[in-house]
N, C-alpha and C positions, 0 to 999 in steps of 0.2 A: 215923568218927562213928557212934555207936550210935543206935538208934531212940529211946531214952529222952532222949538229948541233943536230938534233932530235935524231939521233942514239947515239950521244955521251952522251945524257941524260938518255938513257934507262937503263944503268947499275945501276942507282939509282931509283929503282922502286917506292919508296915512293914519291919522289919528282915528278916523272913523273905522278903518279896517282893524285897528288895534282894539277898539271898543267891541267890534263884532266878534273877535277872537275871545275876549274876556266874557262876552255874553254867552258864547257857546260853552266856555269853560264853566261858567256859573250855572248854566242850565243842565249840563250833562255830568257834572261832578260836584263834589262838596268842597272843592278847593276854594279858599277865600279869594275874592276878587276886589279890586279897588272900588271905592264908593262911586267914583265918577263914571263907572261903566254904565250905570243907568239901566233903564228898561223901556221897551215899547214893543208892540206886536210886530211892527215892521223890522225893528232891529233884531228881534228874535228869529224872524223868518230868514232874514239875510245872513244870519250867523250860521245857517245850515252849511254854507260853503266851507266852514271850518270844522265840520263834523269829523272828517278824516284826521285833522290835526289833533283832535282829542284822542284819536287812536294812538298817535305818537306819545302823548302824555301818559295815558293809562297803560299802554303796552310797554312803554319805556320804563315806567315805574315798576310794572310787574316783572320785567326782565331784570331790573336792578335788584329787586328784593330776592328773586329766585337765584340769581347769580351769586349774591353775597351769602344767602342762606345755605346754598349747596356747598360752600367751602367748609362748613362745620356740621352740616346735617345731611342725611341721606336724601337723594333726589326727590322721592315721593313726598317727604315731609317738607322739603324746601318749596316744592310746587304748591303744597297745601297752604303754606305760610304766604306765598306770593298771591294766591287767589284770594285769601282772606283779606289781605291788605288792599288789593284792587277793588274788592267789593266795598270796603270801607270808604275809599275815596270817590267811588261812583254812586254810593248809596244803593247798590244793586239795581240801578235804574233800568238797564236792559234785561237783566234777569227777571225783574218784576213784570216787564212786558211779555217775556217768554212764558212766565207762569200764567198770566192772564189769558194768553192765546191758547195754552194747553187746556185751561178750564173752559173757556168759551167755545172753542172748536170741538172740544171733547164732549161737552154737555148740551150745546145748543143745536137745535135742528133747523131753526130758521135764522135769518140774518138779525131780526129784531131780538130774538132770545139770546143769540150769541153775543150781541153787543151789550145786552143787559147783564149777562154773566160776567163779561169782561170788565164792566164798570164796578162790579161788586168787589169790595175790599176784602171779603172773606176768601180764604184759600181752600180749594177743593182737592179731591183725590188726584185728579188729572194734573194739577199744578205741582203737587208734592212729588208724584211719580216722575213728572217731567224734569223737575229740578234735580232730583236724585240722579237720574240718568245723565242729565247735562253735565253736572259737576263730576260725576264718575268718569264719563268719557273724557272730559277736559283733563282731569288728573292723570288718567292712563295715557292719553295722547301726549301731553306735555312731558311726562316722565320718560316715555319712549323716545321722544324727539331729543330731549336733553341727554339721554344716555348714549345715543348713537352719534349725535352731533352737538357736543357741549357748547361750543362758541356759536356756530351757525344756528343752533337750536334756539338760543336767546334772540337772535336776529329774526328767526322765524316767528317767534311769539309776537314781536312788534309788527312784522309784515302781515300777520293774520288779523291783528286789530285794525290796521290802517285799511287793508283791502276790503274787509267786511264792511267798514263804514262807507267806503267809496261805493260799494255795490248798493248799499241802502239808499244813498243819495240819488242813484238812478231810478229807484222806485218813486221817489218824490218827484223827479223830473217828468216821468212818463205817465204815472197813474194818478187817479183822482182820490181825494180824501173821502172816506166812507161815511162819516157823520159830521154834522156841522153844529151839534148842540154844545153848549158851553160846559157840559159836565165832563167832557173829554179831558183827561189829564194833560194832554199835549196839544190842545186845540190851537194855540198860536203858532206852533211849529209845524213845518212840513207841509204847508198848503201849496207851495210853489217854489221853484228854484229856476233862475234864469240860465241861459246857455253859458253866459260868462261865469256864473256861480258854479255850474257843473264843471267847467274847465278848471277853475281854481281848485275845486275839491280833488280832482284827479292829479293835480300838480303835486299833491302831497305824497304821491307814489314815486316821484322822480328820484328822491334820495336812494331808492333801492336799485337804481340802474347799475351800480357797480356789481350787484349780484349776478348780472347777465354774464359776467366773465368768471366769477367764482362758482356760482351755482345756477347755471342757465336753465336747467330743467325745472327749477322751482316755479318758474313762471307759467307752468302748466296750470297752476292754481288760479291764475287770472281768468281763463275761459271757464274753468269749473265754477268759480264764484259767480260769474255773470250768468251762467246757465242756471245755477240755483236761484239767482235773483229772478230770472224769468219764470221758473216753476213756482216760486213763492208768490210772486206778483199775480200770476194767473189764479193761484189758489185763493188769495185774499179777495180778488175781484169776483171770483165765482161764489164765495161764501158770504161776502159782505158788500159787494159792489165797489170795493176799493180797499185802501189801506187805512189803518189807524196808527196812533203812536205806539200802541202795544204791538202791532204787527211789525213795525219798524224795529223795535227792540228785539222781537223774536227772530226776525230775519238776520239781524246783526249777530246774534249769538249762534245761530245755526251755521251761517257762512264762516264765522270765525273758527268754529270747531272743524268744519269740513275742509277749510284751508290747511290747517295743521295736519289733518289726516292725509290730505293730498300730498303734502310735502313728505310725510312718512312713507307713503306708497312709492313715491318717486325715488327716495333714497334706497328703499328695499329693492326696487326693480333694477336700479343701476348696479347694486351690489350683485344681484343674480347674473346680470349681463356680463359683469366683469369676472364672474366665476369665483367670487369671494364670499366667505361666510361673514366677513366683516362689513357691515353696512356703511362704515365711514368711508369706504372706497367709492368715489363718485366719478362722474364723467371727467373731472379734472385729472384723474390718474391714468386715463387712457393713453395719452402721449408717452408717459413713462413706461407703461407696459409694452408699448410698441418700439421702445428704444429711441424715442424722439423727445425733443424739448418743446415742440410746438405741434399743433394740430395739422399744420400745412404739410409736414413731412411724414405724417402717419401713413398716408396712402402709398408714398414712395417706398417706405420700409416694408409695408405689406406686400407690395409687388416684388421687392427684392427677395423676400422670404420664399416666394413661389418661383423665383428665377425668371420673372417676366419684366419687360420694360414698358408694357402698355396693357390696358385692360384685356385686349383680345388675346395677347400671349399668356396673360395670367390664367384666363379660362382654359386655354390650351394646355398649359402645364398642369393645372388641376385635373384635367381629364387624363393626362398622361400618368399622373401620380396614382390614379386608381387602376391603371393598366387597361384603359379603354380607348377606343378611337372615335367613339360617338357617345351621345347622351344615353342611348339605350344600353350600350356596353358598360358605361359608368354605373348605371343603376344595377345592372346584373352583377358587376364586380363587388359593389357595395353589399348586395344581398349575400354573395358568397362569403365575404369577410365576416358577415354577421351569422353565418352558419345556416342561412335560409335560402330557399329557392323562390319565395313569393313574399309579398309585403306582409302577409299575416304571420308567416314563420319568422320574418325579420323582426317584427315587433315582439313576438314571443321570445326570440333570442335576446333582444335587448332587455326585456323585463327580467328574464332569467339571470342575466348578468348583473342587473341591479339588485336583485333579491338574493 
């Protein structure tokens, strides 16, 4: 396709955006696309805005396969089948980049040598070890997530795929490409993305907004992903002077796994805070535990439990419950209840009771 043909299609923005989506789908997956999609360097670069949309396609396909397979197979085996299918539709595109980064960064001492190793099609020890660890952690994390949260776990898989790709787009927006030689496997992609393209890419996270009501603490994964993106971006710049296509693939894989791990940590932390050994109890169960149907009346119920009508009287009643008239007296009474006369003996008494 020539530049003049591409320009002639721009007056129809809807059709052009559809072509950009299919261009991204064609480049990042092995899913067949219409012949009229065409190709040009400019078209491929602009399709970067739909990189997170590919997360919906791949993550949704993965969740569908895992969900159906888990109906007749054990969860670990269902996860393995889902990963195998996702690798087939993507051609292990990002996993290949991750393996190249492991080899290059593991064996190269200089930027030139690192880039040379990353361009080598042969697989080294660092790549093999890295891929084994990557898929091992993926299977373990996905299995744990689906075990404690079967339905939301599937949503979490899609969320991790979309969020990781959004994070990678920010690297393209802020950082420079490391090499300009035509031997790069992804030379036409990822050289630049406009502000408008960046906004469009983050719009693919909007469908997850309902999770703010169902699983609000899951969004802790967003700052975690952006923090990892900063760390990885600086690492690539320090070692290579910028990013490469392999670096983007490695970043996507790392952030995807870390997003799922973050969700697991959040679920476990909320279970501990709720005093339950069942991790499926989350922040949404707190109102029920407090005898309330909504979060707005939780505070009122807590004050009623202590016989207070305001925060100040609640504190006063808590002091009275311990038999003290001041903060120092409260501490002393608590120490007596624990069978100790000092902080050290209190801790010892608590440990003795636990053991």
